[in-house]
N, C-alpha and C positions, 0 to 999 in steps of 0.2 A: 656519326651514328644515325641509323635510320629511325625516324620518329615513330613509324608504325611498330617496329620491333621494340622500341622503348616503351610504348604504351602497352604492348602485349606483355612485356616483362613485368611492368608495374601491376597489371591486372592479375597475372599469375602469382605475384608476391602477395597481393592483397587477398587472394583466394586461399592461400596456404594457411593451414591451421596455425594458430598462434600459441606459443608456449606461455601459459599463465603462471605467474608467481604465487598467486593465492589459490589454493585448491577449492573445488566446488563445495565440498562438505563444510568448510568454514562459513561460507555464506549461508548455507542451509541451517547450520547450528544457530547462527545469529537470528535467522528468520524464525526458527522454532522458538527460541527464547523470547523474541519480541511478540510472537503470537500467543505464547503462554502468559506473558505479562498482560497483554490486552484481554485475554480470556478471563484471567483472574480479576482484572478491573471491572469487566462487565458483570461477572457473577457476584462479586463481593461488595460492590459499592451501591449505594442508594442515591447518590447525587447524580443528577442527569448530566451535568457537565463532565463529570469524571467518566461516566459511561460513554459519552460521545468521544472523549479523548481516547478511551480504551479501544473503541471501534476503529478510530483512525490509526492507532498503533497496529491493530490487527491487519488493516488494509495495507499499511506500509510493509508489514512482514510478508504479505503475499506478493507485493510489488518486488521486494528484494529477491524472493525465490524465482519469480518470472525472469527478472533481469539476470540472475545468476545462471539460469538454464540457457537463456539466450546467449550469454557470453560463452558458455561452455560449448554450445552447439554451433556457434558462429552464424546465427541468423537474427532477423529482426522481429520475429513473431512475439517474443516476450516484451519488446518495447511497445508494440502496437497494443497489446493487452494492457500493459501498464498505463498507457495514456487513457484508455477507457476507464480503468479503475480510478485514476486520478480525477477524471470528470465525474464519476459517480460519487467519489468522496467529497468533492466540492459541493455537489447538489445535496448530499446527505448532511454536510455541515450547515448549509444554509437553511434547509428545512428543519433540521434538529435544533438549531439555535432559535428559530422562530417558534417552535413548539415549547422550548424552555422559557422563552420570554412570555408566551401566553400562559404557561403554567405559573410562572412567578407573578404575573399580574392578577391571576385569578386566586391563587392560594397563598401568595406571599412566601413561597418556599419552592425549592427545586428538588424536593425529595420525591423519588419515583413512587413511593408507596401511596402518595396522594393522587397519583394519576388515576387510580381506580375509583376515586371518589369525585370525579369531575361532574357527575350528574347533579350534584347539589349546588 
């Protein structure tokens, strides 16, 4: 067999659309549920650590949606955006935990209601 035609056949096979066993809407339903749970955690909780975890859940829901669309359309754009979101989430976690530690040292609590009273 000719090695050039073998490479061309493999490239054509890789470029062909792939039949997926899990439909796109299942991924999107999970992403919406995760985003709703994260939103509820941000809006309902007063603990700063719980709010930070809820924001992370929301970012992971967005990542899941990006990756689901990238899988459906067969390109890498969703993966690239997901890497940027992961980098932002890591920076957010580091800065957020530093703020929580500063709040705890100053107020001996991680209650977000006490953030407004940091002037005293």
